[in-house]
Every structure is written in structure tokens, then in C-alpha cells.
N, C-alpha and C positions, 0 to 999 in steps of 0.2 A: 367133614371140616365145614366151618361157616363161610357162606358167600355172600350174604347179604345181611345188613343187619338195621334195626331201628334202635336208636340210641335216646334212650329216655334222660335226660341231663346232661346235653352237648356241652354246656358251658362251663361246668364244674371242673374241678381237678381231675376226677375219673375219666369225665367225658371228654375232655381235652387229650389226656393220655390215650384214650380208646382209639381217638382220632388218629393219633399218631401210628398206633397198631394197624389201623385200617389203611392208612398209607402205604405202610411197610409191607402188609400182605395182599395190597391189592383188591381189597373188599369193595363191594358196592354199599351204598347207603340208601335206606328206603326213607327213613324218617329221621328228622332231629326235632327233640325238644327242648326249653329251657323257661327260665321264668321272666326276666326283666332284662336280659343284655343283648338289647336289638343290635347293636355294632358288631359284637362277636359273632351272633347269630347269621349277621347279613354275610360275614365273611365266610363262615361254615358252609352257610348255603350256597354260597356261590363257587366254592370250590368244590364241593360233593354233590351238588344237582341233585337232592333228594326230592321225591314226589311229594312230600309233606313236610311242612316245618310247622311247630306248633308253639305258642308263647301262652304260659299259665295267666300272664297279666294281660287282660283285654285291651287294654291302652297301647301295651307294647306290640300286640298282636296287629292293632291297626296300623301303627307306623311301619312294621316289618312288610304288611301286604302291600304299601305303597313303594316300599324301597325296591322290593323283588318283583314289582308289576312289570318288567321285562322278562321275567323268566316264567317258564310254564311249571310252577312250584304251588301248590296250594298251602295257604295260611290259614291255621284254625287256632282258636284261642280255649284256655280254659281246660277243664278235664274231660270235656267230650273229645278234645283235639287229642289229649294224652291217651284215651282209650282207643282212637283211631290209629294212632302211632303204633300201639302196641299189638295191632291186630291186623295190620295190611299184609295181604297176602304175599308179595315180593318178598319180605323179610322173612328170612329162615330162623334168625336168632334176634332175640330181642334183650338189650343191655339196660339193665334197671340201674341207672346211677344217679338216680334222683333221691334227695336227702329225706328221709322222714316217712311219716305212714302215707302220705300220698302215692308211694309206690305199690301199695296192697292191690287196689284194684286192678290198674292195668296189668299187674304181675298176675293176677288170677283170669284176666281175660286172654292173655297171652298164651297162658297155659291150656286154655280151652282151644285154641288154636294149635296146639301141639307145637310148639316153637321150642326150640333151644333157649332157656333163660339163663343169661350170664349174671347171675346176682351179684350187684355190689350193694344193695340196699339191704341192709341188715334188718331193718324194722319191719318188713313184710314178714320175716319169719319169726321176729320177737313178737309180734303182735296178733299174728294168726297163723303160727308155724304148722299146727296139725292140719289145719284146713287147707294151706297152701301143699303141704306134701301128698296129703291125700288126694286132692285135684289132680297134680302131677302125676301119681300113680294111675289114676282114674283114666285120664287121658292120654298117657306114655309120652309124657313131656319132660325132657331131660333139663334138669336144674345143675349149673356147673358154676360153683362159687368163684366169685372174683375178689372178694376181701384176701388179703395175703394169707392171713391165718388158716382160712378156709379151704384155699385154693391148696396150702400145704398138707393139710389134713387129707383131703380129696387125693392129692398125688402120693402121699403116704399108703393111701389105703389102696392101689390099684392092685396089690397083690394078696389082697386080703379075700380069702375065701369065704368066710363066714364072719358076720358079725360078732358071733359069740366068742370069737379068737381074742376081739378087743378087750383089754383091762381097763384102758381110760385113753382120753385124748388130752394132750397138755397143749394149750394155747400158751403162745409168749407174747409179751408186752413188754414195750419200750420202757414203761414207768413214766413216760411224759416229761415234762419240763421240771416236776415236783418231786422226784424221786428222792427219799429220804427224809421229806420234811413233815413235822407233827400237824396234827390236827390244828393246834392252835398258831402254827406258822402259816398255815394256809388260808386262815382267815384274813390274810393282808396280801393275798394274791390277787391282782388286777388282770383284766383280758390281756393287757399287752404282755404281763409276764406268760399266762396262760398260752398264749398264740405262738410261743416260741418253740415249737417242738423239735427235740434233739436230733432226729433221724431222718422224717417223712416229711414231704410237702403236701398238704390236705387244705380242703375247705375249713373254714371257721367251725362251724359246728362240731364236725368229728374231732377236730385239732383241741377242741375244749373238752368233749368227751374223753379223749385221750388222758386228758390232765386228770379229770376226777376219778379215771378207771371205769367210769361207765360204759364206754367203747368196749373194754374188755367183759364186762358184765352182759351187755347185748350179745357178745360174740359166742360167749358161753351158753347162753339161751338157744341162739342160732344152731350151735352146734349139736346142741340137744334134739333139736327139731330136724336138722338135715340128715343126722345118723341115727335117729330113734334111740337115744340114749339117755338115762337118769342124771340129772344133774351130779350125783355122786361120782360118776365116770366121766366128767369132764372137770380139769382143773385150769389153772394160769400160774404161769410163772414170769417173774420179770426176768428179761434179757435185755439189757441197755443197748447190746451191738446191733439188735435186729437183723443179724444173719439167720439165724435157725428160727425158721417161721411158725413153725408147731410140730409137734411129734404126736406118734401113736405109739402107745404102749401096749404090746400083744400080752397075752394070759401067761407065754412062756419067759417074759422077762424082757424080749427083744422091744427096742425102741427104733422106729423108723422115723428120718426126720426130712424135713427140706430145707436146704440152706441155699441162699442167694444172696445178691445185692439188694438193700432195700429200694426197689423198683418195682412199682404198681404195674409196669407194663408186661411184666413176666407172667403174672396170674391173669390178666386179659388176654395175652397171646395165648396162652394155653387154653383159657375159655373158648377161643375161636377154633382153634386146631385140634383139641381133644376128640379122638385118643391118641393122634399124633403129636409132634412137635416141630416147629420151625426154627431153623437159625435164627439166633439174636443178633442184630446189630450193634446191641448195647455191651458196656462194660461188664465183663464176668468177676465173679468173685476169685480172689487171689487168697489162698488158705495161709500163704506164707504171709501176708502183709496184712490182713484183716484184724490182727491182735488177737488178745485173750477173749474166749467166750465165756461170759460168767452169768448165773442164775440166782435169784433171790425169792423169797415167799412176799407177795405182796401185803402191805399192812391194810387191812380191812377196817380198822379203826380209824385210822387218819383219812384213808379214802373210802369214804362209807356209801358210797354210790355202787361199787362193786360188791359190799355186803348186802344192800338193798337188791341188786340183781339176783343175788343167788337164792335169797328168800323168796322173791316173786317165782322164780324156776321152780321152787318147790310146792308154792302155793298153786300155780296154773291158773286154769281159767283166764278170765279177763286181766287179771292183775298185771301182766307182763304189759298189754296194752295200756293200762291205766300208766304204769311207771314211764312207759316210753314216750307218751304224750305231755305228761307233767315234765320229764326232762327236757323235751325239746322246748316247752315254753320257758323253763328256768334257764337253759343255755342262752334264749335269746335275749331275756332279762339281763343276766350276767353281761352278755356282750354290749347291752346298750348301757351298761354302767349303773343301773337300778338296784341290782343287789350284789352281795358280795359271794366270793368263791365258795365257801361252805352252804350258802344259803340255796344253792342248786340241789344238795342232798335233801335240804329241810324243805323245800317246796315239793319234792319228789315223795317224802315221808308224808306231809300234809295230804296232798292228794289221795294216797294209798288208805290214809285213814277216813277220806269223805266219802270216796267213791266205793258202792259195794261192788264187790268181786261174782261174777257170775261164772259158773262151772259148764262145761261143754257147750261153749257159746258158739252162737251163729255169726255170719258175717256182720249183720243187723247190730247183734250184742257187742261185736268187738268195736264196732265204730261208733256206737253210742257211748260206750267207756271211754273212747278217745276224745270224744267231744266235752263229757263231763270232767275228766281229767283236766282237760286244758282250762276248764273253767275255774276248777278247785285250786288250780297251780298260780294263778294269778297273783293271789296274797295270801 
């Protein structure tokens, strides 16, 4: 069981919920990292007394250093600080809750230190899954998923003796705020519309990814990497209630699923206590009042990002890194009101047409593909 964590991305939605679980379980905190939220980071640092806090923004790091000058806490800026946080000796578990491909390098560094990786950053496996999983095997590092869907798969596979027994993984998807809309209707959707997720409280980027269904595409790729399966054995279904978090279908036709309330603290808690379970103080699922559970096929013509992701999964190489980087740029442009909702998929397609795919890529190849895709997705 986890005793001390480094939390990469402590001021985001997952980060704040992680700290709720830390309070509940009485864990120690070695490091906290964030981007620019100085006020919240100061509050967290004063409560949890980590040995290190990191602000990716250098000006924010300078301000925080002044505010915490009365405490024996080191303050570092930028990626060097992120790498330091991921490799601190006192931390046995590194929670990667940062958003985007920035999580890749610190995750690899933590793996090399044989940490347990509580993985909430799906882009790490999307961009470099084969490299990351090979490193984890090489160094004997545990990767325990925090995403609700991948935690559900992880839990549903605990009785699996042999991966060859698996027929397919079925990831569930709420469908976001635009379920049932046509491609033409989606043209008129604004950031305000897209940020109204029906079930989950999340950060802006992942909420937009949920609206486009890119989030489910990223999760399909992540599942392939985590469980070493081809894309043909990973499916997604729309499940509006977000009660069934995902399923494993076995070759004999049996399906094992994990059910629960839509609360991220459940998979976070399990990532810390695995292979054991802790008593929850949170509301439990009541099958008598949760209502009907329904399932639908996703519309990949209206929600083209999911289709693009499945195609990139088949192509392999750096195509997934290109797709992910272009999507990050396009989502930010949409949130700023610079492009329309359907333009997110168009920008991703443009980047994929402009950036050459490299196969069996090195880390340098992946990072270069990321850089080129961001440039290609600007216009």
C-alpha cells in the first residue's frame, strides 16, 4: 500500500480529489506540482508540508518561493522541478495528474526509480505507450490506472489467469453533453455548451475531449498499451448513466464489470491501496435507486475524433503522438473561441496529413512529432 506520494498536477480536478483521499488515508506528501495557481498551491503546501513544490510557470515559482519563505519547503520551476518531484526518494507512489504530453518524461523518470505509477495522465500511454510499458517491465515498476474506465478494467481483470482468455475490453462513455446530435448540429456548439458535462466534474480540457469523444479515443489507445491488445479487441459503448465504468468480456462469453457512483475518488483510492481495499466514507451505489442502465453505439460520423483515434491506433508509430498534440492545440483554440467545435477534428486531421509518421520511434522521435504536430495544428 502507498505511504507517501508525489502528486504531479495537484491543483487540477484529479489533483484536488487525490488530496481528499490522502487526508482520508493519512498518507504523506513528498512533492506537489502545478502550473500557475499560486494561491491554491500555497494552501496545499501549508497543509501537507511537502519537501518540494514545483510551479511550471517561472514567475509563479518566484512568487510562491516568497510566500513559503517561512517554511522549510524547496520551490523549483519548470520541467526540471517536475522531474525532481517524480524521482524523490521518499515517495513510493507518483500520481501523474498533469494534463497533456508534459507527463511523459516525469513518468518515465519515476518508472526508472521503480515507483508505483498512479496514472491519471492518459496522454503518456497514447504518445509513448509501448516505450512506457517496456520501461515498466524492465524496471519492475507498477502502473495502476486512475482513469475510471481503466481502473474498472484493471479491477475486472484481477481474476484473469491468462490474457489469452480476454475476448475484448469494453470501455463505457457517457456520450458527453452532445449525445444524439448530428455533425451539422455540432457546428454551432460553443465552449459554454461543451463544458456542461452531464455526470463528471473535470478540468476544461478533458471535458471538451469528452464532448468530442476524443477522450474515449485516447482511452482506447491507452487500454491497448496497458493490456497489450490490438485495437480490434477494444470497443467503446455509450452509457449515459456512468454507473458501469467498463467491462471485460472473456472468451467463454462471460462479462465482468465494475460498477459504482461517478466519483473519481474510488479509482484514486484503489490505486493507493491495491491489492487491498479501504473503507469508503463516500456515498455508495444504490442499485434500487440508480435507474435503468442503457447502452448505445457511438456515432463516429458525427463525432469524428473517435474515428480518427481508432485509425491512429491501427497506424501506430508516432501517429498517436501527432493526433494527441494537435488535439491539445485545437482544444485550447476552441476554448478561446478561435475555432468551432467541429474544427477540433479538422485541425487534428490537418496535422496528421502534414506530419510524417515514424515507426518504432525513440523518445526523441515522439517528442519531435509532438512539436511538429503543434505547429501544424495552429491553422
